C-alpha positions in Angstrom: 0.3 0.3 0.1 1.5 3.8 -0.7 2.4 5.6 2.4 1.3 9.3 2.7 4.4 10.9 1.0 3.3 9.1 -1.9 0.0 9.7 -1.2 1.1 13.4 -1.6 2.7 13.1 -4.6 0.0 12.3 -6.2 -2.2 14.7 -4.7 0.5 17.1 -6.3 0.5 16.3 -9.7 -3.6 16.5 -9.8 -3.5 19.7 -8.8 -0.6 21.0 -10.7 -2.5 19.2 -13.4 -5.4 21.2 -12.9 -4.2 24.4 -12.3 -2.0 23.9 -15.6 -5.1 23.1 -17.4 -6.9 26.4 -16.7 -9.9 25.0 -16.0 -12.8 25.1 -12.9 -13.6 21.8 -13.4 -13.5 20.5 -10.0 -15.5 17.4 -11.0 -13.5 16.2 -14.2 -9.7 16.4 -11.8 -11.4 14.3 -9.0 -12.7 11.6 -11.9 -9.3 11.6 -13.7 -7.8 11.2 -10.5 -9.5 8.4 -9.8 -8.5 7.3 -12.6 -5.1 7.6 -12.5 -4.9 6.1 -9.4 -6.9 3.1 -10.4 -3.8 2.6 -13.5 -1.5 2.7 -10.7 -2.9 -0.3 -8.9 -2.8 -1.4 -12.6 0.5 -0.9 -13.2 1.4 -2.6 -9.6 -0.3 -6.3 -10.9 1.7 -5.8 -14.1 4.9 -5.2 -12.0 3.9 -8.0 -10.1 3.4 -10.6 -13.1 6.8 -9.3 -14.9 8.7 -11.4 -11.5 6.5 -14.4 -12.9 7.4 -14.2 -16.2 10.8 -14.3 -15.1 10.8 -17.1 -13.4 9.0 -19.0 -16.2 11.7 -17.9 -18.7 14.4 -19.5 -16.6 12.3 -22.7 -16.4 11.5 -22.7 -20.1 15.7 -22.1 -20.4 16.1 -25.3 -18.4 13.7 -27.5 -20.3 15.5 -26.0 -23.8 18.8 -27.1 -22.3 17.5 -30.2 -21.3 16.4 -30.6 -25.0 19.9 -30.4 -26.6 21.4 -32.8 -28.7 24.4 -33.0 -26.6 23.4 -31.7 -23.0 25.9 -31.3 -20.6 25.2 -32.9 -17.1 24.1 -29.7 -15.9 21.8 -29.2 -18.7 20.4 -32.9 -16.9 20.1 -32.2 -13.7 20.3 -27.9 -13.1 19.3 -26.3 -10.5 16.1 -25.5 -10.2 16.0 -23.0 -6.7 15.2 -19.8 -8.4 12.1 -21.7 -10.6 10.8 -23.1 -7.8 11.1 -19.8 -5.8 8.0 -20.0 -2.7 7.1 -16.5 -2.8 6.8 -16.6 -6.5 4.7 -19.8 -6.5 2.6 -17.8 -3.7 2.2 -14.8 -5.4 1.6 -17.1 -9.0 -1.6 -18.7 -6.9 -2.9 -15.3 -5.0 -6.3 -15.2 -6.0 -6.2 -11.3 -5.7 -3.4 -11.4 -8.0 -5.1 -14.2 -10.2 -7.9 -11.7 -10.3 -6.5 -8.8 -11.3 -4.3 -10.6 -13.9 -7.4 -12.1 -15.6 -9.3 -8.4 -15.3 -6.2 -6.8 -16.9 -5.7 -9.7 -19.7 -2.1 -9.8 -19.1 -0.4 -10.6 -22.7 4.1 -10.6 -22.2 4.0 -12.1 -25.7 6.7 -11.1 -28.5 8.8 -9.5 -25.4 11.3 -12.7 -25.4 14.5 -10.4 -25.5 13.4 -8.1 -22.8 13.1 -11.3 -20.5 16.5 -12.5 -22.0 18.2 -9.5 -21.2 17.0 -9.6 -17.1 17.7 -13.0 -17.1 20.8 -13.2 -18.3 22.2 -9.7 -15.8 20.4 -11.6 -12.9 22.6 -14.7 -13.8 25.3 -12.7 -14.2 25.0 -11.0 -10.3 26.6 -12.1 -7.1 23.3 -12.3 -5.0 21.5 -14.4 -7.6 25.0 -16.7 -7.7 25.2 -16.6 -3.6 21.7 -17.7 -3.7 21.8 -20.4 -5.8 24.7 -22.2 -4.1 23.4 -21.4 -0.6 23.7 -25.0 1.6 19.7 -24.1 2.9 17.0 -23.0 1.4 14.1 -20.6 3.1 11.7 -18.9 2.2 13.2 -15.5 3.1 16.2 -16.3 0.7 13.7 -16.7 -1.6 11.9 -13.3 -1.3 15.2 -11.3 -1.0 16.9 -12.4 -4.1 13.2 -11.4 -5.9 13.3 -7.9 -4.2 16.9 -7.7 -5.1 15.8 -8.5 -8.9 13.4 -5.7 -8.3 15.7 -3.1 -6.9 18.7 -3.9 -9.2 17.1 -4.8 -12.3 13.7 -3.5 -12.7 14.3 -0.1 -10.9 17.3 1.1 -13.8 15.6 -1.1 -16.8 14.6 1.7 -19.1 12.9 -0.8 -22.0 11.2 -2.4 -19.3 9.9 1.7 -18.2 9.3 2.4 -22.2 7.1 -0.8 -22.4 4.7 0.1 -19.8 5.1 3.7 -21.0 3.5 2.7 -24.7 0.6 0.6 -22.2 -0.3 3.9 -19.9 1.1 7.6 -20.9 1.7 8.0 -16.8 3.1 4.8 -16.1 6.7 5.9 -16.6 6.3 8.4 -14.3 4.1 6.0 -11.9 7.2 3.2 -12.5 9.3 4.0 -9.4 6.3 4.6 -7.1 4.3 1.3 -7.9 7.6 -0.4 -7.9 8.0 0.5 -4.1 4.6 -0.7 -3.7 6.2 -4.3 -5.4 8.6 -4.1 -2.5 7.0 -3.8 0.0 4.5 -5.9 -0.8 7.1 -8.6 -0.9 8.8 -7.4 2.5 5.2 -8.3 4.1 4.3 -11.7 2.7 4.5 -14.4 5.2 5.5 -18.0 4.3 2.5 -19.2 5.9 -0.5 -16.8 4.0 -2.7 -18.9 1.8 -3.8 -18.2 -1.3 -7.1 -16.7 -0.4 -4.9 -14.0 1.8 -5.1 -12.0 -1.2 -3.1 -8.8 -2.1 -2.9 -5.3 -0.5 -4.9 -2.4 -1.0 -3.8 0.5 -2.5 -4.6 2.7 0.6 -4.2 1.3 3.9 -7.6 2.1 6.1 -7.8 3.3 9.5 -10.8 2.0 11.6 -10.2 4.4 14.5 -12.0 8.0 13.7 -9.6 9.3 16.1 -6.6 8.6 14.1 -7.7 11.1 11.0 -8.9 10.1 7.4 -8.6 7.1 5.4 -5.7 7.3 3.1 -7.9 7.3 0.2 -10.1 10.0 2.0 -7.5 11.8 2.7 -5.9 12.3 -1.3 -9.2 13.0 -2.3 -9.6 16.0 0.5 -6.1 17.2 -0.1 -6.5 18.2 -3.9 -10.7 19.2 -3.1 -9.6 21.3 -0.5 -6.2 22.9 -2.4 -8.1 23.8 -5.2 -11.5 25.2 -3.7 -9.1 27.1 -1.0 -6.7 28.5 -3.3 -7.8 31.9 -3.3 -8.1 32.3 0.5 -4.2 30.8 0.8 -3.6 33.2 -2.0 -4.4 36.0 -0.3 -2.0 35.0 3.5 0.5 34.3 0.7 0.1 37.7 -1.1 0.5 39.2 2.8 3.5 37.5 4.0 5.2 38.2 0.4 5.3 42.4 0.5 8.5 42.9 -0.9 8.2 39.6 -3.5 5.6 39.9 -6.5 3.1 37.3 -5.9 3.1 37.0 -9.4 6.8 36.1 -9.5 6.3 32.5 -7.5 7.0 29.7 -9.2 3.8 27.5 -9.7 5.3 24.9 -8.4 6.1 26.7 -5.5 2.4 28.1 -5.0 1.2 24.7 -5.4 2.7 23.5 -2.3 2.3 26.1 -0.6 -1.5 26.5 -0.8 -0.7 22.4 -0.5 1.0 23.2 3.0 -2.0 25.6 4.2 -4.7 23.5 3.7 -3.4 20.8 6.2 -2.3 23.5 8.0 -6.2 24.5 8.7 -7.7 21.7 7.4 -6.7 18.7 8.3 -6.7 19.6 12.1 -5.6 15.5 12.8 -1.7 15.9 11.3 0.8 17.3 13.4 1.9 20.8 12.0 5.3 19.4 12.0 4.5 16.1 10.0 3.0 18.7 7.3 5.7 21.3 7.3 8.7 18.2 6.7 6.6 16.5 4.0 5.6 19.9 1.6 9.8 20.6 2.6 10.4 17.0 1.0 7.9 17.9 -1.7 10.1 20.7 -2.8 13.5 19.2 -2.5 12.4 16.9 -5.5 10.0 18.9 -7.4 11.0 22.3 -7.0 14.2 24.7 -7.2 16.8 24.4 -4.8 16.0 27.7 -3.4 12.7 26.7 -3.3 12.5 25.3 0.0 13.7 28.2 2.1 11.2 29.8 0.9 8.9 27.4 1.1 9.8 26.6 5.1 9.8 30.5 5.7 6.7 31.4 4.9 4.6 28.2 6.0 6.5 28.6 8.9 5.2 32.0 9.6 1.2 30.9 8.8 1.6 28.2 11.0 3.1 30.9 13.9 0.6 33.6 13.4 -2.5 30.8 13.1 -1.5 29.6 16.1 -1.8 32.9 18.2 -4.7 34.4 16.3 -6.4 30.1 16.7 -6.9 29.8 13.5 -5.2 26.7 13.6 -6.6 24.3 15.4 -4.8 20.4 16.2 -6.3 17.6 18.1 -6.3 14.2 18.8 -2.8 12.7 16.8 -2.8 16.6 15.4 -1.4 17.4 18.8 1.6 15.9 18.6 5.2 17.8 18.3 3.3 21.0 19.3 
């Protein structure tokens, strides 16, 4: 499942696209957001299927080698540890995965060269060689070799990323986020889980009311509040940038400021320090080097003045760190 930073990134992308479009159609923006989040989950399923396909590719190579005209001893009695990987077998039979796999009609036909390059790179890696020659096979080692394959081969694989971009234009942008979801899935899987256990949802669900909104609700509320209250936030920004022309503020900086103010004023269960830290982290990755200082200073003053005036009110978990 996605963490809150990843959710904030999706909110930022959606809000940026909304303001860049020049449209006031919030309904269309929210509809597009839902579609893009659904497509992100689809990408996650496709990436999981790639793990199964690489094992199937390895098994097919074993069969080819067995059927050589003059097979070697290694061809006749191959090391099958990888193709019998227990985590992959769990994933293959997982009902949640199978349901989504069939829904998406996933087909890797015609991509043999993509798998050949990935598998050859895997075979040459030290972690794979260590895994294949370990004295004791363990479920944990089965998971670790798959996780390393994701980190070392799938993450930097531009060809695979381009393949997904051809499927859906935003999948190149979401590629790394979905892979982080894949790695999280691998880390959480347990050997005793049955196929009925299902896969993880895209969003973490919070059942206790005093802990704040579910992640899905949080995302929708953050996008809506940032857009609907943008004029209100802009007035605050203008008052705090008297020596700086409002029009000169970079679009990304302005959106990050609005997002920060949405959380400060309208999300009473989110601690102020959390909001400040998260917005600054987004600024580091999506804006200019100087932006984080500008944004940090303006939001810090907003918080200080809001607490004094009573316009910033937190409760429950939102009081942590104040």
